[in-house]
N, C-alpha and C positions, 0 to 999 in steps of 0.2 A: 275108880276114880283115871282115866284116860287122862298122863304123860311125859308128852318130848323134850326136850332140851338141848337145844344146838348147841355145843360148842366149835375149836379149832377154825376161827377165825380169825382176822388179827390184819396189818397193815403187810403189800412184802412187796416187792422190783418188780419191773417184768418181767415176764421170766422162768420166776419162782413157784413154785408148787408146796400145797396148803394139804390137806385132808383130813375134814370137816367130820362130829359121827351126828349124833342123833340118837341120845337116851332116851328108849325108851320105858316105859308103864303101865298098868292095869289092860292091856288086853295080849293076847295070846300073838304076840308078830304077824309069824307066817301066814295066819289063818287071812289077811290081808292086804294090798297091794300098798306101797307107801311110793312115795316121794322129797324131793325134793326138790322146789323151787325156789325161784328167786326173785326180783324190786328191786332195777335199778335208780340213784334218785330220779327222783318227773316221772319214773315212768310205770308201768302195771307192769304183774305179777306176771310173768311168764314159765310156765315146767320147764326144770332140767332135766331129771330125771326121773325111773320112776324102776317101780324090781315087784314080782310078788310070787310068795311063795308052789312049787308042786303040789302044796296044797290047796287055795283056789284053782288056780289052772289043768291039774288033772295031766300033766305031763311036766316034762324041766322048765327054774324053772323059768320067766322071762324078763325082758328085761328091752327099755324105752326108753331112746336116749334125741333133745332137738336133734334135727338134722345139725346144723353150725358143732354141735358140742361135741362131738360122739370122739370124733382122736383124743380131747382131751381131758373129755369126762368118764367117772367110772365111779357105777352104784355098788354097792355092796351090801348082807346079812350079812352079820353073826345070833347066833341065835342060842347061844350062849351069854355072851354080854346084853339080848335087845338090847343092838347096834342097830344103828344105821351110816353108812360109810359113803358119803365122795371125797371120791379120788378122782385129785382138780387141778392138769399140769396146764404147765408154760404156762401160765397167768396174766394175764394186758390190760392194759383197766378196763373194754368193755364188760372184766368180765363187776365191775367193780358194783354190790351187790351185797344186800342182807338178805340170805338166801335163807329159807323153813324150810323143818323135815313134818311133814303130815302124812292122815293114812288117815283112809277113805269109813275107817269104823264110824257107827252100828253095822252099819252092811257095807258087804262088797262086788260093785258090778258092774267097773268100771270096763271100756273089750279095746284092748289094742292098744292103737297110738290116742290115741280119748284118751287112758289112761295119764299122761303129762299133764292134761288141760286144770289150771288152776281148782272148777269150778267140781272135777271130781273127789276134792276130799275135804273136812269133812275136824279134825283137830287138826290141831298146828300145836307149830312151838311159840318162843318168840319169836329166835330165829341170829342168826351172827354172823353180824357183821363180815365185807370179805372184800379191801380197802384195796387198789394196785396202781400206784404211781411209783 
């Protein structure tokens, strides 16, 4: 039974930072692509960051970020704790969104930058709200 539980969101002032966490269970984390996806109010979901382990790509792990976010966002995994984190620095009002954690379980097949796209993921958490104002 796959579960993804996000936490760490909240209401912050512009310029502050947050570290979001996704607690995973029910699958082997390092065998699948993981992603953070956000949905601003009234807008479509957009990929924020994606990460894969060497076990998937057969080389040192890969990370992808939306071009406009790479300077402020960092995605990481902790296999001991089965978590995927998203560090967000210098938060701005445009970052206000529901942030979702997702996995491409039960099979992994995305390629390159397209791993950022929400339609590559099949299992989702409930999200954690980030509000910047």
